[in-house]
C-alpha positions, 0 to 999 in steps of 0.5 A, spaced: 379 099 659 374 097 654 376 094 647 372 096 642 369 092 636 374 096 631 380 094 636 378 087 634 378 088 627 384 091 626 388 086 630 385 081 626 387 084 620 394 085 622 395 078 624 392 076 617 397 081 613 403 079 617 401 072 616 401 073 609 408 077 608 412 075 614 410 068 616 414 068 623 413 069 630 417 075 630 412 079 625 406 077 628 409 079 635 411 086 631 404 087 629 400 085 635 405 090 639 403 096 634 396 094 635 397 094 643 401 101 643 395 104 639 390 101 644 394 104 649 395 111 646 388 111 645 386 109 652 390 115 654 387 120 650 380 118 652 377 123 657 377 120 664 370 118 667 371 119 674 372 126 674 365 128 670 360 132 673 353 129 672 346 133 674 339 131 673 333 136 672 326 136 669 319 133 670 318 130 677 311 128 676 307 125 670 300 122 669 300 115 667 300 114 660 304 120 658 311 122 658 316 125 662 323 129 660 329 128 665 335 132 663 342 129 664 347 135 664 354 132 663 360 137 665 367 135 662 373 139 667 378 135 663 383 138 658 381 132 653 374 132 649 369 127 651 366 122 646 362 118 650 356 113 650 351 115 656 347 110 659 341 112 663 339 106 667 331 106 670 327 100 671 324 097 665 317 100 667 319 107 667 320 106 659 315 105 653 315 097 653 320 095 647 324 102 647 328 101 654 334 099 650 335 105 645 331 110 649 336 110 655 342 111 650 345 117 649 351 119 644 355 125 647 361 129 644 363 134 650 369 139 648 374 140 654 371 145 660 364 144 657 358 141 658 352 138 654 345 136 655 342 129 653 334 128 655 331 121 657 324 121 655 320 116 660 313 113 659 311 109 665 307 103 665 305 103 672 303 108 677 308 109 683 315 112 684 320 110 679 327 111 681 333 112 677 339 108 677 346 109 675 348 113 669 354 109 666 359 112 661 363 109 656 369 114 654 372 113 647 379 115 645 380 119 638 381 112 634 375 109 637 380 103 639 379 103 647 374 106 652 374 108 659 368 106 663 365 108 669 358 109 673 355 115 677 350 115 682 345 121 680 339 120 684 332 122 681 325 120 682 319 121 677 312 119 680 307 116 676 300 119 678 293 116 676 291 118 669 284 120 671 281 118 664 274 119 667 275 127 667 272 126 660 266 125 664 266 132 668 263 137 663 257 133 662 256 133 670 258 140 671 252 142 667 248 138 671 250 141 677 249 148 675 242 146 673 241 143 681 245 149 684 241 155 682 240 156 674 234 151 674 233 151 682 230 145 685 223 144 688 224 139 693 226 140 700 230 135 704 236 135 709 241 137 704 237 143 701 237 151 703 232 156 700 234 159 694 228 165 692 221 166 690 217 165 684 210 165 681 206 158 682 206 154 676 201 148 675 205 142 677 209 145 683 209 141 690 203 145 694 208 144 700 213 149 697 207 155 697 209 161 701 202 163 704 205 170 707 209 172 700 203 170 697 198 175 701 203 180 700 204 179 693 196 178 691 199 172 687 201 165 689 208 164 690 212 158 692 219 157 695 225 154 691 230 150 694 237 149 692 243 144 694 247 146 700 254 147 699 260 145 704 257 138 706 263 133 707 264 127 703 269 122 705 272 117 700 274 111 703 279 106 698 279 099 700 286 097 698 285 090 701 286 083 697 279 084 693 282 090 690 288 086 687 283 082 682 285 084 675 279 087 671 282 087 664 289 090 664 288 093 671 287 092 678 280 093 681 284 099 685 285 103 679 278 103 677 276 105 684 282 111 684 279 114 677 272 114 680 274 117 686 278 123 682 272 124 678 267 125 684 272 129 688 273 134 682 265 134 681 264 135 689 269 140 689 266 144 684 259 144 688 263 147 694 263 141 698 269 139 702 273 132 700 277 127 704 280 121 703 282 115 707 286 108 704 285 102 708 286 095 708 289 092 715 292 099 717 291 106 714 295 107 708 294 114 706 289 120 708 288 127 705 284 131 710 282 139 710 285 140 703 283 147 700 279 147 693 285 148 689 290 143 692 285 137 693 286 134 686 293 134 686 293 132 694 289 126 692 293 124 685 299 124 689 297 120 695 294 115 690 300 115 686 303 110 691 297 106 693 298 098 691 293 093 693 295 089 699 294 081 699 291 080 705 284 081 708 282 088 710 280 089 717 273 092 716 273 094 724 279 098 723 277 101 717 270 103 719 273 106 726 278 110 722 272 113 718 268 115 723 274 119 727 275 122 720 267 124 719 265 126 726 259 129 723 254 127 719 257 126 712 257 122 705 261 116 706 263 113 699 266 106 700 270 103 694 270 096 696 268 089 693 261 086 693 264 079 695 259 075 699 264 073 705 268 079 706 262 083 706 258 079 710 263 077 715 267 084 715 262 090 713 255 088 714 255 087 722 259 094 722 254 098 717 249 100 723 255 104 726 255 108 719 248 109 717 246 111 724 249 118 722 252 118 715 249 117 708 253 111 705 254 109 698 258 103 696 261 102 690 264 096 687 268 094 680 264 089 677 268 084 672 265 085 665 267 078 663 262 075 667 257 077 662 261 074 656 262 068 660 254 068 662 252 068 655 257 062 653 253 056 650 255 050 645 260 046 649 260 043 656 266 048 658 262 054 656 256 051 659 260 050 666 263 057 665 256 060 664 253 057 670 259 059 674 258 066 672 251 067 673 252 064 680 257 069 681 252 075 679 247 072 683 251 072 689 253 079 688 246 081 687 244 078 693 249 082 697 247 088 694 240 087 696 242 086 703 246 092 703 240 096 701 236 094 706 241 097 711 240 103 708 246 103 703 246 105 696 250 100 692 253 101 685 256 095 681 259 097 675 264 095 670 271 099 670 268 104 664 262 105 668 264 106 675 266 113 675 260 116 672 255 112 675 258 114 682 258 121 680 251 121 678 249 117 685 252 124 688 248 128 684 242 124 685 243 124 692 244 132 692 238 133 688 234 129 693 236 133 699 240 127 702 246 130 703 
């Protein structure tokens, strides 16, 4: 039983009146007894909580930053109407910051034998699975003096997917892809191009593209045009080890890497290429293999939603071994990892020949824009020391990138706002150059 604020107020007023009119212990006892009797009657008339049937429905997935609606359906099988305050409990990260206390509470009036719905609007503040906790119901009597309270376990899960903020860059990259893919034919030939058509020679064309037999038949100089091949294999490898946990701005580096991987996947799928995913630290965390073009983005976002950085070093030997098993034939391997000197020098660089011997390798790293701010600092001793440290860090990253480049790796080092479009541009450049 729960006593309401109205009960306490009535008891205090009753005691005051009795104290003025009947200044005796008998009068106080009489009024107290009357109040308790009213509370008891109100409690009896309150609809029972245990017999309620509560069901859930609604959204099961939502992109981070957007809202999901989850319905609570409360069915009252009792013969008395239900007047209730319902609390739908979720973890604090499931609600918009500062709104959990109010958004989780609903006032319902359910007539006997009927049902009513309440909608909880969730706005998760982090990726991953958000689980519902208990639904607590406080059933008030008709006088509002007392209430019954109980809880029901009504499980439900809402998965917060990566926000894919970089999709705004997709239209411009698709336009460039269409230029490469036949509407404006590519006149370079390489490992990743296939014959498209013949056209008349124009000044400035590569003479190596001249088709002499066709020219003889046409009595004019004809050149071959080439277009990027389709159905190439791309393996996106996400390093979910310690370095991916470092925060850049308001989010860990891993979140920016996920966004870049999604833009690349959307672009490559539209180009007719096959894309697989591997997430790895000390062991394989997730893999998506062989999804169709229509299923690839949902499969990737679903797998990425539950990824969290591990607070230990990545086992690069295991990562490379797993990647080679997933890419037995020539592929583009995109490794989203850090450019910290020690992990790269001790872990990755000795294994690069295994990757570059057969595959085209791109390493993309999320840079911290705060380094540029610190490097420009002057005026105080603290600012000068900060600038020196930042410049040393930038120099170390450039040196690491140069060593990787000498091993045949294409290296990107860009801040979170630029890493996704930069990776998409690199993919298009490799495709145009016939390196896929």
